Each structure stands twice: as C-alpha cells, then as structure tokens.
C-alpha positions as CSV (number, residue, x, y, z in Angstrom):
1,M,0.0,0.0,0.1
2,N,1.4,3.3,-0.7
3,I,1.4,6.4,1.5
4,K,-1.8,8.1,0.1
5,K,-3.9,4.8,0.3
6,E,-2.9,4.5,4.0
7,L,-3.8,8.1,4.5
8,I,-7.5,7.2,3.2
9,W,-7.8,4.2,5.0
10,T,-6.8,5.9,8.3
11,L,-9.2,8.9,7.7
12,L,-12.0,6.5,7.0
13,L,-11.5,4.4,10.1
14,F,-11.3,7.5,12.3
15,S,-14.5,8.9,10.5
16,G,-16.1,5.5,11.7
17,Y,-16.5,4.2,8.3
18,L,-14.2,1.1,8.6
19,T,-13.4,-1.4,11.6
20,I,-9.9,-2.5,12.2
21,G,-10.4,-6.2,12.3
22,K,-12.7,-6.7,9.5
23,K,-11.5,-4.0,6.9
24,L,-7.7,-3.2,7.4
25,G,-6.5,-6.5,9.2
26,I,-3.8,-6.3,11.9
27,H,-0.5,-7.3,10.7
28,N,1.8,-6.2,13.7
29,K,0.2,-6.6,17.0
30,T,3.3,-5.4,18.6
31,K,2.5,-1.9,17.2
32,N,0.4,0.7,19.1
33,G,-3.5,0.7,18.5
34,V,-5.2,4.1,18.7
35,V,-8.7,4.8,19.8
36,I,-9.8,8.5,19.2
37,E,-13.0,10.0,20.5
38,I,-13.7,13.5,19.0
39,K,-16.2,16.2,20.5
40,Q,-16.8,19.5,19.3
41,I,-17.9,22.6,21.4
42,E,-18.5,26.1,21.0
43,K,-17.7,29.0,23.2
44,K,-20.9,30.4,24.9
45,K,-21.5,34.0,25.0
46,R,-20.0,35.7,28.2
47,E,-18.6,32.4,29.3
48,S,-15.3,33.0,31.3
49,E,-12.0,31.5,30.2
50,K,-12.1,29.4,33.6
51,K,-15.7,28.2,32.9
52,L,-14.5,27.3,29.3
53,R,-11.5,25.4,30.8
54,E,-13.8,23.3,32.7
55,R,-16.2,22.8,30.3
56,I,-13.3,21.5,28.0
57,G,-11.9,19.3,30.7
58,K,-15.5,17.6,31.4
59,E,-15.9,17.2,27.5
60,L,-12.4,15.2,27.6
61,K,-13.6,13.1,30.5
62,T,-16.9,12.5,28.8
63,A,-15.0,11.3,25.6
64,L,-12.8,9.2,27.5
65,S,-15.7,7.5,29.5
66,Q,-17.4,6.9,26.1
67,I,-14.3,5.0,24.8
68,E,-14.5,2.9,28.0
69,V,-18.4,2.6,28.3
70,N,-18.8,1.8,24.6
71,R,-15.6,-0.3,24.6
72,Y,-14.7,1.3,21.2
73,Y,-11.2,-0.8,21.5
74,K,-12.6,-4.3,21.8
75,E,-11.5,-5.4,18.1
76,L,-8.0,-4.3,19.1
77,V,-8.4,-6.5,22.3
78,E,-10.0,-9.3,20.2
79,H,-6.8,-9.1,17.7
80,K,-4.4,-9.1,20.8
81,V,-3.1,-5.8,20.3
82,A,-0.1,-5.2,22.7
83,N,-0.8,-1.4,23.7
84,I,-4.1,0.4,23.1
85,I,-3.9,4.1,23.3
86,K,-7.2,5.9,23.9
87,V,-7.3,9.7,22.8
88,P,-10.1,11.8,23.7
89,I,-10.0,15.3,21.8
90,V,-12.3,18.4,22.0
91,F,-12.2,20.9,19.3
92,L,-13.1,24.4,20.0
93,G,-13.3,26.1,16.5
94,K,-10.0,25.1,15.1
95,N,-8.3,24.5,18.2
96,A,-7.8,20.8,19.6
97,Y,-7.5,19.9,23.2
98,L,-6.0,16.6,24.4
C-alpha cells in the first residue's frame, strides 16, 4: 500500500466508516492501537475563560468515558494488540485539546 492509500484508510477509520479487524487487518500486534473519540464545542456568549477550561476538561472526561463504556477498543483486544492508546479530543473552533 502506498502512503496516499494508507492515509485514506486511516481517515476513513477515524471517521467511523471502517472497523480495524474486518477491513484493515492487523499485521503487527506489537505496534500501538489508537482509539480516538472527538467532541466539538462552541464558546458560549459571556463565558469566562475559567468556565470554558472547565467545560473542555469535562468534555475530555466524557469522551474518554465514552471510549470505555462503549468499548470502542474491543476489536483491538480481540486481535491481541499489545498496547492500546485511548485519545479524547475536544475541538473548540480550529483549536484541539487533548
């Protein structure tokens, strides 16, 4: 597979159109498996920076919890991937918070 095809597959995977085990296969189980949950928020009118930071933190915790509760990583576990990294991301406009 060339780089362009790998990038397309990755984008499709992160968009929720593919599942790892069924479409891509896992060839090297010693590499990291990554599960990403993305949330998007907007700044409310008259919201202080402190309240905004608190809301971003809460959304990050919610995203991580969603990965756990819904077991989005179950196919990685089934395929015996050694190290699973869970990444919650919150977008505020074009800014990403991890």
